[in-house]
PDBQT receptor file of N, H, CA, C and O in Angstrom, charges set to zero:
ATOM      1  N   PRO A   1       3.729 109.431 -39.775  1.00  0.00    +0.000 N 
ATOM      2  CA  PRO A   1       4.816 108.732 -39.090  1.00  0.00    +0.000 C 
ATOM      3  C   PRO A   1       5.560 107.794 -40.032  1.00  0.00    +0.000 C 
ATOM      4  O   PRO A   1       5.016 107.341 -41.039  1.00  0.00    +0.000 OA
ATOM      5  N   ALA A   2       6.774 107.522 -39.697  1.00  0.00    +0.000 N 
ATOM      6  H   ALA A   2       7.216 107.890 -38.879  1.00  0.00    +0.000 HD
ATOM      7  CA  ALA A   2       7.597 106.636 -40.531  1.00  0.00    +0.000 C 
ATOM      8  C   ALA A   2       6.966 105.261 -40.652  1.00  0.00    +0.000 C 
ATOM      9  O   ALA A   2       7.046 104.644 -41.714  1.00  0.00    +0.000 OA
ATOM     10  N   SER A   3       6.341 104.765 -39.593  1.00  0.00    +0.000 N 
ATOM     11  H   SER A   3       6.276 105.267 -38.730  1.00  0.00    +0.000 HD
ATOM     12  CA  SER A   3       5.741 103.437 -39.643  1.00  0.00    +0.000 C 
ATOM     13  C   SER A   3       4.603 103.375 -40.661  1.00  0.00    +0.000 C 
ATOM     14  O   SER A   3       4.416 102.349 -41.314  1.00  0.00    +0.000 OA
ATOM     15  N   LEU A   4       3.849 104.451 -40.803  1.00  0.00    +0.000 N 
ATOM     16  H   LEU A   4       4.000 105.286 -40.272  1.00  0.00    +0.000 HD
ATOM     17  CA  LEU A   4       2.775 104.485 -41.786  1.00  0.00    +0.000 C 
ATOM     18  C   LEU A   4       3.355 104.494 -43.199  1.00  0.00    +0.000 C 
ATOM     19  O   LEU A   4       2.838 103.815 -44.087  1.00  0.00    +0.000 OA
ATOM     20  N   GLU A   5       4.414 105.251 -43.406  1.00  0.00    +0.000 N 
ATOM     21  H   GLU A   5       4.834 105.802 -42.684  1.00  0.00    +0.000 HD
ATOM     22  CA  GLU A   5       5.067 105.271 -44.716  1.00  0.00    +0.000 C 
ATOM     23  C   GLU A   5       5.593 103.885 -45.066  1.00  0.00    +0.000 C 
ATOM     24  O   GLU A   5       5.469 103.433 -46.205  1.00  0.00    +0.000 OA
ATOM     25  N   HIS A   6       6.174 103.221 -44.087  1.00  0.00    +0.000 N 
ATOM     26  H   HIS A   6       6.274 103.588 -43.163  1.00  0.00    +0.000 HD
ATOM     27  CA  HIS A   6       6.697 101.868 -44.307  1.00  0.00    +0.000 C 
ATOM     28  C   HIS A   6       5.558 100.909 -44.652  1.00  0.00    +0.000 C 
ATOM     29  O   HIS A   6       5.692 100.075 -45.547  1.00  0.00    +0.000 OA
ATOM     30  N   LEU A   7       4.459 101.030 -43.951  1.00  0.00    +0.000 N 
ATOM     31  H   LEU A   7       4.350 101.707 -43.224  1.00  0.00    +0.000 HD
ATOM     32  CA  LEU A   7       3.296 100.186 -44.224  1.00  0.00    +0.000 C 
ATOM     33  C   LEU A   7       2.777 100.418 -45.639  1.00  0.00    +0.000 C 
ATOM     34  O   LEU A   7       2.506  99.462 -46.366  1.00  0.00    +0.000 OA
ATOM     35  N   LEU A   8       2.637 101.676 -46.031  1.00  0.00    +0.000 N 
ATOM     36  H   LEU A   8       2.857 102.452 -45.440  1.00  0.00    +0.000 HD
ATOM     37  CA  LEU A   8       2.143 101.986 -47.369  1.00  0.00    +0.000 C 
ATOM     38  C   LEU A   8       3.075 101.450 -48.449  1.00  0.00    +0.000 C 
ATOM     39  O   LEU A   8       2.621 100.976 -49.490  1.00  0.00    +0.000 OA
ATOM     40  N   GLU A   9       4.364 101.526 -48.202  1.00  0.00    +0.000 N 
ATOM     41  H   GLU A   9       4.733 101.912 -47.356  1.00  0.00    +0.000 HD
ATOM     42  CA  GLU A   9       5.337 100.975 -49.149  1.00  0.00    +0.000 C 
ATOM     43  C   GLU A   9       5.152  99.467 -49.287  1.00  0.00    +0.000 C 
ATOM     44  O   GLU A   9       5.149  98.934 -50.397  1.00  0.00    +0.000 OA
ATOM     45  N   ARG A  10       5.001  98.791 -48.168  1.00  0.00    +0.000 N 
ATOM     46  H   ARG A  10       5.003  99.223 -47.266  1.00  0.00    +0.000 HD
ATOM     47  CA  ARG A  10       4.830  97.335 -48.196  1.00  0.00    +0.000 C 
ATOM     48  C   ARG A  10       3.500  96.945 -48.828  1.00  0.00    +0.000 C 
ATOM     49  O   ARG A  10       3.418  95.932 -49.522  1.00  0.00    +0.000 OA
ATOM     50  N   LEU A  11       2.455  97.742 -48.594  1.00  0.00    +0.000 N 
ATOM     51  H   LEU A  11       2.522  98.565 -48.030  1.00  0.00    +0.000 HD
ATOM     52  CA  LEU A  11       1.178  97.488 -49.265  1.00  0.00    +0.000 C 
ATOM     53  C   LEU A  11       1.343  97.615 -50.775  1.00  0.00    +0.000 C 
ATOM     54  O   LEU A  11       0.795  96.822 -51.540  1.00  0.00    +0.000 OA
ATOM     55  N   GLY A  12       2.102  98.618 -51.190  1.00  0.00    +0.000 N 
ATOM     56  H   GLY A  12       2.547  99.262 -50.568  1.00  0.00    +0.000 HD
ATOM     57  CA  GLY A  12       2.365  98.815 -52.609  1.00  0.00    +0.000 C 
ATOM     58  C   GLY A  12       3.130  97.670 -53.240  1.00  0.00    +0.000 C 
ATOM     59  O   GLY A  12       3.040  97.441 -54.446  1.00  0.00    +0.000 OA
ATOM     60  N   ASN A  13       3.884  96.951 -52.420  1.00  0.00    +0.000 N 
ATOM     61  H   ASN A  13       3.957  97.137 -51.440  1.00  0.00    +0.000 HD
ATOM     62  CA  ASN A  13       4.648  95.792 -52.891  1.00  0.00    +0.000 C 
ATOM     63  C   ASN A  13       3.835  94.503 -52.817  1.00  0.00    +0.000 C 
ATOM     64  O   ASN A  13       4.371  93.418 -53.043  1.00  0.00    +0.000 OA
ATOM     65  N   ASP A  14       2.544  94.614 -52.502  1.00  0.00    +0.000 N 
ATOM     66  H   ASP A  14       2.108  95.496 -52.319  1.00  0.00    +0.000 HD
ATOM     67  CA  ASP A  14       1.644  93.457 -52.384  1.00  0.00    +0.000 C 
ATOM     68  C   ASP A  14       2.115  92.450 -51.340  1.00  0.00    +0.000 C 
ATOM     69  O   ASP A  14       1.978  91.242 -51.534  1.00  0.00    +0.000 OA
ATOM     70  N   GLU A  15       2.670  92.943 -50.232  1.00  0.00    +0.000 N 
ATOM     71  H   GLU A  15       2.781  93.924 -50.074  1.00  0.00    +0.000 HD
ATOM     72  CA  GLU A  15       3.119  92.057 -49.160  1.00  0.00    +0.000 C 
ATOM     73  C   GLU A  15       1.982  91.657 -48.226  1.00  0.00    +0.000 C 
ATOM     74  O   GLU A  15       2.129  90.716 -47.445  1.00  0.00    +0.000 OA
ATOM     75  N   PHE A  16       0.853  92.358 -48.294  1.00  0.00    +0.000 N 
ATOM     76  H   PHE A  16       0.734  93.122 -48.928  1.00  0.00    +0.000 HD
ATOM     77  CA  PHE A  16      -0.273  92.080 -47.407  1.00  0.00    +0.000 C 
ATOM     78  C   PHE A  16      -1.556  91.966 -48.216  1.00  0.00    +0.000 C 
ATOM     79  O   PHE A  16      -1.699  92.595 -49.264  1.00  0.00    +0.000 OA
ATOM     80  N   ASP A  17      -2.481  91.163 -47.721  1.00  0.00    +0.000 N 
ATOM     81  H   ASP A  17      -2.365  90.652 -46.870  1.00  0.00    +0.000 HD
ATOM     82  CA  ASP A  17      -3.827  91.105 -48.282  1.00  0.00    +0.000 C 
ATOM     83  C   ASP A  17      -4.783  91.992 -47.492  1.00  0.00    +0.000 C 
ATOM     84  O   ASP A  17      -5.790  92.464 -48.019  1.00  0.00    +0.000 OA
ATOM     85  N   LEU A  18      -4.451  92.213 -46.212  1.00  0.00    +0.000 N 
ATOM     86  H   LEU A  18      -3.633  91.830 -45.784  1.00  0.00    +0.000 HD
ATOM     87  CA  LEU A  18      -5.345  92.958 -45.334  1.00  0.00    +0.000 C 
ATOM     88  C   LEU A  18      -4.530  93.608 -44.229  1.00  0.00    +0.000 C 
ATOM     89  O   LEU A  18      -3.570  93.020 -43.731  1.00  0.00    +0.000 OA
ATOM     90  N   VAL A  19      -4.909  94.813 -43.849  1.00  0.00    +0.000 N 
ATOM     91  H   VAL A  19      -5.689  95.291 -44.253  1.00  0.00    +0.000 HD
ATOM     92  CA  VAL A  19      -4.285  95.504 -42.721  1.00  0.00    +0.000 C 
ATOM     93  C   VAL A  19      -5.406  95.977 -41.806  1.00  0.00    +0.000 C 
ATOM     94  O   VAL A  19      -6.338  96.644 -42.256  1.00  0.00    +0.000 OA
ATOM     95  N   ALA A  20      -5.322  95.639 -40.539  1.00  0.00    +0.000 N 
ATOM     96  H   ALA A  20      -4.565  95.097 -40.173  1.00  0.00    +0.000 HD
ATOM     97  CA  ALA A  20      -6.337  96.047 -39.567  1.00  0.00    +0.000 C 
ATOM     98  C   ALA A  20      -5.889  97.316 -38.850  1.00  0.00    +0.000 C 
ATOM     99  O   ALA A  20      -4.723  97.452 -38.477  1.00  0.00    +0.000 OA
ATOM    100  N   VAL A  21      -6.811  98.227 -38.664  1.00  0.00    +0.000 N 
ATOM    101  H   VAL A  21      -7.758  98.116 -38.967  1.00  0.00    +0.000 HD
ATOM    102  CA  VAL A  21      -6.509  99.476 -37.969  1.00  0.00    +0.000 C 
ATOM    103  C   VAL A  21      -7.485  99.694 -36.813  1.00  0.00    +0.000 C 
ATOM    104  O   VAL A  21      -7.779 100.834 -36.453  1.00  0.00    +0.000 OA
ATOM    105  N   GLY A  22      -7.980  98.620 -36.240  1.00  0.00    +0.000 N 
ATOM    106  H   GLY A  22      -7.742  97.694 -36.532  1.00  0.00    +0.000 HD
ATOM    107  CA  GLY A  22      -8.989  98.704 -35.191  1.00  0.00    +0.000 C 
ATOM    108  C   GLY A  22      -8.612  99.567 -34.014  1.00  0.00    +0.000 C 
ATOM    109  O   GLY A  22      -9.386 100.434 -33.608  1.00  0.00    +0.000 OA
ATOM    110  N   ARG A  23      -7.444  99.349 -33.460  1.00  0.00    +0.000 N 
ATOM    111  H   ARG A  23      -6.815  98.645 -33.789  1.00  0.00    +0.000 HD
ATOM    112  CA  ARG A  23      -7.029 100.136 -32.295  1.00  0.00    +0.000 C 
ATOM    113  C   ARG A  23      -6.897 101.605 -32.654  1.00  0.00    +0.000 C 
ATOM    114  O   ARG A  23      -7.285 102.478 -31.878  1.00  0.00    +0.000 OA
ATOM    115  N   ALA A  24      -6.353 101.872 -33.821  1.00  0.00    +0.000 N 
ATOM    116  H   ALA A  24      -6.037 101.163 -34.451  1.00  0.00    +0.000 HD
ATOM    117  CA  ALA A  24      -6.198 103.264 -34.257  1.00  0.00    +0.000 C 
ATOM    118  C   ALA A  24      -7.551 103.962 -34.340  1.00  0.00    +0.000 C 
ATOM    119  O   ALA A  24      -7.683 105.120 -33.943  1.00  0.00    +0.000 OA
ATOM    120  N   LEU A  25      -8.554 103.258 -34.855  1.00  0.00    +0.000 N 
ATOM    121  H   LEU A  25      -8.447 102.318 -35.177  1.00  0.00    +0.000 HD
ATOM    122  CA  LEU A  25      -9.885 103.852 -34.989  1.00  0.00    +0.000 C 
ATOM    123  C   LEU A  25     -10.582 104.018 -33.645  1.00  0.00    +0.000 C 
ATOM    124  O   LEU A  25     -11.390 104.932 -33.480  1.00  0.00    +0.000 OA
ATOM    125  N   LEU A  26     -10.282 103.151 -32.683  1.00  0.00    +0.000 N 
ATOM    126  H   LEU A  26      -9.626 102.409 -32.817  1.00  0.00    +0.000 HD
ATOM    127  CA  LEU A  26     -10.858 103.310 -31.347  1.00  0.00    +0.000 C 
ATOM    128  C   LEU A  26     -10.365 104.593 -30.695  1.00  0.00    +0.000 C 
ATOM    129  O   LEU A  26     -11.132 105.298 -30.039  1.00  0.00    +0.000 OA
ATOM    130  N   VAL A  27      -9.100 104.890 -30.873  1.00  0.00    +0.000 N 
ATOM    131  H   VAL A  27      -8.477 104.317 -31.406  1.00  0.00    +0.000 HD
ATOM    132  CA  VAL A  27      -8.498 106.062 -30.244  1.00  0.00    +0.000 C 
ATOM    133  C   VAL A  27      -8.803 107.335 -31.030  1.00  0.00    +0.000 C 
ATOM    134  O   VAL A  27      -9.047 108.390 -30.444  1.00  0.00    +0.000 OA
ATOM    135  N   ASP A  28      -8.787 107.231 -32.351  1.00  0.00    +0.000 N 
ATOM    136  H   ASP A  28      -8.589 106.375 -32.827  1.00  0.00    +0.000 HD
ATOM    137  CA  ASP A  28      -8.961 108.407 -33.206  1.00  0.00    +0.000 C 
ATOM    138  C   ASP A  28      -9.942 108.076 -34.332  1.00  0.00    +0.000 C 
ATOM    139  O   ASP A  28      -9.529 107.584 -35.382  1.00  0.00    +0.000 OA
ATOM    140  N   PRO A  29     -11.238 108.340 -34.124  1.00  0.00    +0.000 N 
ATOM    141  CA  PRO A  29     -12.229 108.002 -35.141  1.00  0.00    +0.000 C 
ATOM    142  C   PRO A  29     -11.998 108.705 -36.480  1.00  0.00    +0.000 C 
ATOM    143  O   PRO A  29     -12.527 108.267 -37.501  1.00  0.00    +0.000 OA
ATOM    144  N   ASP A  30     -11.228 109.772 -36.490  1.00  0.00    +0.000 N 
ATOM    145  H   ASP A  30     -10.798 110.128 -35.660  1.00  0.00    +0.000 HD
ATOM    146  CA  ASP A  30     -10.929 110.499 -37.727  1.00  0.00    +0.000 C 
ATOM    147  C   ASP A  30      -9.653 110.003 -38.393  1.00  0.00    +0.000 C 
ATOM    148  O   ASP A  30      -9.136 110.659 -39.297  1.00  0.00    +0.000 OA
ATOM    149  N   TRP A  31      -9.141 108.865 -37.963  1.00  0.00    +0.000 N 
ATOM    150  H   TRP A  31      -9.561 108.332 -37.229  1.00  0.00    +0.000 HD
ATOM    151  CA  TRP A  31      -7.878 108.314 -38.473  1.00  0.00    +0.000 C 
ATOM    152  C   TRP A  31      -7.870 108.237 -39.997  1.00  0.00    +0.000 C 
ATOM    153  O   TRP A  31      -6.943 108.737 -40.634  1.00  0.00    +0.000 OA
ATOM    154  N   ALA A  32      -8.879 107.626 -40.580  1.00  0.00    +0.000 N 
ATOM    155  H   ALA A  32      -9.632 107.220 -40.062  1.00  0.00    +0.000 HD
ATOM    156  CA  ALA A  32      -8.904 107.443 -42.042  1.00  0.00    +0.000 C 
ATOM    157  C   ALA A  32      -8.929 108.785 -42.771  1.00  0.00    +0.000 C 
ATOM    158  O   ALA A  32      -8.245 108.952 -43.781  1.00  0.00    +0.000 OA
ATOM    159  N   LEU A  33      -9.702 109.727 -42.276  1.00  0.00    +0.000 N 
ATOM    160  H   LEU A  33     -10.258 109.591 -41.456  1.00  0.00    +0.000 HD
ATOM    161  CA  LEU A  33      -9.767 111.050 -42.890  1.00  0.00    +0.000 C 
ATOM    162  C   LEU A  33      -8.407 111.742 -42.830  1.00  0.00    +0.000 C 
ATOM    163  O   LEU A  33      -7.961 112.337 -43.811  1.00  0.00    +0.000 OA
ATOM    164  N   LYS A  34      -7.754 111.662 -41.675  1.00  0.00    +0.000 N 
ATOM    165  H   LYS A  34      -8.116 111.179 -40.877  1.00  0.00    +0.000 HD
ATOM    166  CA  LYS A  34      -6.440 112.287 -41.518  1.00  0.00    +0.000 C 
ATOM    167  C   LYS A  34      -5.415 111.664 -42.459  1.00  0.00    +0.000 C 
ATOM    168  O   LYS A  34      -4.601 112.377 -43.046  1.00  0.00    +0.000 OA
ATOM    169  N   VAL A  35      -5.445 110.350 -42.607  1.00  0.00    +0.000 N 
ATOM    170  H   VAL A  35      -6.106 109.771 -42.130  1.00  0.00    +0.000 HD
ATOM    171  CA  VAL A  35      -4.528 109.677 -43.530  1.00  0.00    +0.000 C 
ATOM    172  C   VAL A  35      -4.834 110.113 -44.957  1.00  0.00    +0.000 C 
ATOM    173  O   VAL A  35      -3.925 110.433 -45.724  1.00  0.00    +0.000 OA
ATOM    174  N   ARG A  36      -6.101 110.124 -45.305  1.00  0.00    +0.000 N 
ATOM    175  H   ARG A  36      -6.839 109.864 -44.682  1.00  0.00    +0.000 HD
ATOM    176  CA  ARG A  36      -6.509 110.506 -46.666  1.00  0.00    +0.000 C 
ATOM    177  C   ARG A  36      -6.058 111.925 -47.012  1.00  0.00    +0.000 C 
ATOM    178  O   ARG A  36      -5.655 112.197 -48.142  1.00  0.00    +0.000 OA
ATOM    179  N   GLU A  37      -6.131 112.827 -46.026  1.00  0.00    +0.000 N 
ATOM    180  H   GLU A  37      -6.459 112.606 -45.108  1.00  0.00    +0.000 HD
ATOM    181  CA  GLU A  37      -5.769 114.227 -46.240  1.00  0.00    +0.000 C 
ATOM    182  C   GLU A  37      -4.279 114.490 -46.049  1.00  0.00    +0.000 C 
ATOM    183  O   GLU A  37      -3.831 115.629 -46.181  1.00  0.00    +0.000 OA
ATOM    184  N   GLY A  38      -3.500 113.440 -45.738  1.00  0.00    +0.000 N 
ATOM    185  H   GLY A  38      -3.864 112.515 -45.631  1.00  0.00    +0.000 HD
ATOM    186  CA  GLY A  38      -2.064 113.621 -45.545  1.00  0.00    +0.000 C 
ATOM    187  C   GLY A  38      -1.712 114.293 -44.232  1.00  0.00    +0.000 C 
ATOM    188  O   GLY A  38      -0.660 114.922 -44.116  1.00  0.00    +0.000 OA
ATOM    189  N   ARG A  39      -2.587 114.164 -43.238  1.00  0.00    +0.000 N 
ATOM    190  H   ARG A  39      -3.441 113.653 -43.333  1.00  0.00    +0.000 HD
ATOM    191  CA  ARG A  39      -2.376 114.805 -41.934  1.00  0.00    +0.000 C 
ATOM    192  C   ARG A  39      -1.927 113.789 -40.888  1.00  0.00    +0.000 C 
ATOM    193  O   ARG A  39      -2.457 113.760 -39.777  1.00  0.00    +0.000 OA
ATOM    194  N   GLU A  40      -0.958 112.966 -41.241  1.00  0.00    +0.000 N 
ATOM    195  H   GLU A  40      -0.528 112.990 -42.143  1.00  0.00    +0.000 HD
ATOM    196  CA  GLU A  40      -0.493 111.926 -40.325  1.00  0.00    +0.000 C 
ATOM    197  C   GLU A  40      -0.004 112.497 -38.999  1.00  0.00    +0.000 C 
ATOM    198  O   GLU A  40      -0.095 111.832 -37.968  1.00  0.00    +0.000 OA
ATOM    199  N   GLN A  41       0.517 113.727 -39.018  1.00  0.00    +0.000 N 
ATOM    200  H   GLN A  41       0.592 114.267 -39.856  1.00  0.00    +0.000 HD
ATOM    201  CA  GLN A  41       1.017 114.341 -37.784  1.00  0.00    +0.000 C 
ATOM    202  C   GLN A  41      -0.109 114.617 -36.793  1.00  0.00    +0.000 C 
ATOM    203  O   GLN A  41       0.154 114.810 -35.606  1.00  0.00    +0.000 OA
ATOM    204  N   ASP A  42      -1.357 114.639 -37.256  1.00  0.00    +0.000 N 
ATOM    205  H   ASP A  42      -1.571 114.482 -38.221  1.00  0.00    +0.000 HD
ATOM    206  CA  ASP A  42      -2.503 114.902 -36.387  1.00  0.00    +0.000 C 
ATOM    207  C   ASP A  42      -3.127 113.637 -35.799  1.00  0.00    +0.000 C 
ATOM    208  O   ASP A  42      -4.039 113.722 -34.977  1.00  0.00    +0.000 OA
ATOM    209  N   ILE A  43      -2.646 112.474 -36.212  1.00  0.00    +0.000 N 
ATOM    210  H   ILE A  43      -1.905 112.405 -36.880  1.00  0.00    +0.000 HD
ATOM    211  CA  ILE A  43      -3.214 111.214 -35.734  1.00  0.00    +0.000 C 
ATOM    212  C   ILE A  43      -2.890 111.031 -34.256  1.00  0.00    +0.000 C 
ATOM    213  O   ILE A  43      -1.743 111.174 -33.834  1.00  0.00    +0.000 OA
ATOM    214  N   LEU A  44      -3.919 110.713 -33.481  1.00  0.00    +0.000 N 
ATOM    215  H   LEU A  44      -4.851 110.597 -33.823  1.00  0.00    +0.000 HD
ATOM    216  CA  LEU A  44      -3.720 110.456 -32.057  1.00  0.00    +0.000 C 
ATOM    217  C   LEU A  44      -3.111 109.067 -31.891  1.00  0.00    +0.000 C 
ATOM    218  O   LEU A  44      -3.619 108.101 -32.459  1.00  0.00    +0.000 OA
ATOM    219  N   PRO A  45      -2.036 108.955 -31.125  1.00  0.00    +0.000 N 
ATOM    220  CA  PRO A  45      -1.394 107.646 -30.956  1.00  0.00    +0.000 C 
ATOM    221  C   PRO A  45      -2.216 106.724 -30.057  1.00  0.00    +0.000 C 
ATOM    222  O   PRO A  45      -2.904 107.179 -29.143  1.00  0.00    +0.000 OA
ATOM    223  N   PHE A  46      -2.134 105.431 -30.329  1.00  0.00    +0.000 N 
ATOM    224  H   PHE A  46      -1.575 105.061 -31.071  1.00  0.00    +0.000 HD
ATOM    225  CA  PHE A  46      -2.813 104.442 -29.492  1.00  0.00    +0.000 C 
ATOM    226  C   PHE A  46      -2.123 104.348 -28.143  1.00  0.00    +0.000 C 
ATOM    227  O   PHE A  46      -0.898 104.425 -28.053  1.00  0.00    +0.000 OA
ATOM    228  N   SER A  47      -2.912 104.184 -27.104  1.00  0.00    +0.000 N 
ATOM    229  H   SER A  47      -3.908 104.121 -27.177  1.00  0.00    +0.000 HD
ATOM    230  CA  SER A  47      -2.370 103.899 -25.773  1.00  0.00    +0.000 C 
ATOM    231  C   SER A  47      -3.335 102.954 -25.072  1.00  0.00    +0.000 C 
ATOM    232  O   SER A  47      -4.547 103.032 -25.273  1.00  0.00    +0.000 OA
ATOM    233  N   ARG A  48      -2.805 102.077 -24.264  1.00  0.00    +0.000 N 
ATOM    234  H   ARG A  48      -1.821 102.013 -24.100  1.00  0.00    +0.000 HD
ATOM    235  CA  ARG A  48      -3.660 101.142 -23.521  1.00  0.00    +0.000 C 
ATOM    236  C   ARG A  48      -4.584 101.889 -22.560  1.00  0.00    +0.000 C 
ATOM    237  O   ARG A  48      -5.693 101.435 -22.280  1.00  0.00    +0.000 OA
ATOM    238  N   GLU A  49      -4.127 103.032 -22.057  1.00  0.00    +0.000 N 
ATOM    239  H   GLU A  49      -3.225 103.401 -22.284  1.00  0.00    +0.000 HD
ATOM    240  CA  GLU A  49      -4.952 103.819 -21.147  1.00  0.00    +0.000 C 
ATOM    241  C   GLU A  49      -6.236 104.279 -21.832  1.00  0.00    +0.000 C 
ATOM    242  O   GLU A  49      -7.277 104.403 -21.186  1.00  0.00    +0.000 OA
ATOM    243  N   ALA A  50      -6.165 104.531 -23.133  1.00  0.00    +0.000 N 
ATOM    244  H   ALA A  50      -5.320 104.431 -23.658  1.00  0.00    +0.000 HD
ATOM    245  CA  ALA A  50      -7.350 104.981 -23.866  1.00  0.00    +0.000 C 
ATOM    246  C   ALA A  50      -8.448 103.925 -23.836  1.00  0.00    +0.000 C 
ATOM    247  O   ALA A  50      -9.631 104.263 -23.867  1.00  0.00    +0.000 OA
ATOM    248  N   LEU A  51      -8.073 102.657 -23.775  1.00  0.00    +0.000 N 
ATOM    249  H   LEU A  51      -7.112 102.382 -23.750  1.00  0.00    +0.000 HD
ATOM    250  CA  LEU A  51      -9.065 101.585 -23.740  1.00  0.00    +0.000 C 
ATOM    251  C   LEU A  51      -9.904 101.626 -22.470  1.00  0.00    +0.000 C 
ATOM    252  O   LEU A  51     -11.037 101.145 -22.465  1.00  0.00    +0.000 OA
ATOM    253  N   THR A  52      -9.372 102.186 -21.403  1.00  0.00    +0.000 N 
ATOM    254  H   THR A  52      -8.452 102.577 -21.407  1.00  0.00    +0.000 HD
ATOM    255  CA  THR A  52     -10.116 102.247 -20.144  1.00  0.00    +0.000 C 
ATOM    256  C   THR A  52     -11.249 103.261 -20.202  1.00  0.00    +0.000 C 
ATOM    257  O   THR A  52     -12.141 103.237 -19.354  1.00  0.00    +0.000 OA
ATOM    258  N   THR A  53     -11.229 104.156 -21.194  1.00  0.00    +0.000 N 
ATOM    259  H   THR A  53     -10.505 104.176 -21.883  1.00  0.00    +0.000 HD
ATOM    260  CA  THR A  53     -12.275 105.174 -21.293  1.00  0.00    +0.000 C 
ATOM    261  C   THR A  53     -13.416 104.751 -22.204  1.00  0.00    +0.000 C 
ATOM    262  O   THR A  53     -14.396 105.483 -22.345  1.00  0.00    +0.000 OA
ATOM    263  N   LEU A  54     -13.305 103.582 -22.825  1.00  0.00    +0.000 N 
ATOM    264  H   LEU A  54     -12.510 102.987 -22.711  1.00  0.00    +0.000 HD
ATOM    265  CA  LEU A  54     -14.378 103.107 -23.694  1.00  0.00    +0.000 C 
ATOM    266  C   LEU A  54     -15.578 102.684 -22.863  1.00  0.00    +0.000 C 
ATOM    267  O   LEU A  54     -15.426 102.061 -21.811  1.00  0.00    +0.000 OA
ATOM    268  N   VAL A  55     -16.747 103.017 -23.328  1.00  0.00    +0.000 N 
ATOM    269  H   VAL A  55     -16.870 103.523 -24.182  1.00  0.00    +0.000 HD
ATOM    270  CA  VAL A  55     -17.968 102.670 -22.597  1.00  0.00    +0.000 C 
ATOM    271  C   VAL A  55     -18.670 101.540 -23.300  1.00  0.00    +0.000 C 
ATOM    272  O   VAL A  55     -19.723 101.092 -22.848  1.00  0.00    +0.000 OA
TER     273      VAL A  55
């Protein structure tokens, strides 16, 4: 997604010390693997409804 590209660009510019991806990992535990493999199109989007299914 464009937002991920924008984030990576800003990280490259040293604009952040830390980026949290907690919600993304709750919805899609394979988030980091998909990003690493360049499969951003496969990332499941966060939704508040997904939080209701957490046990």
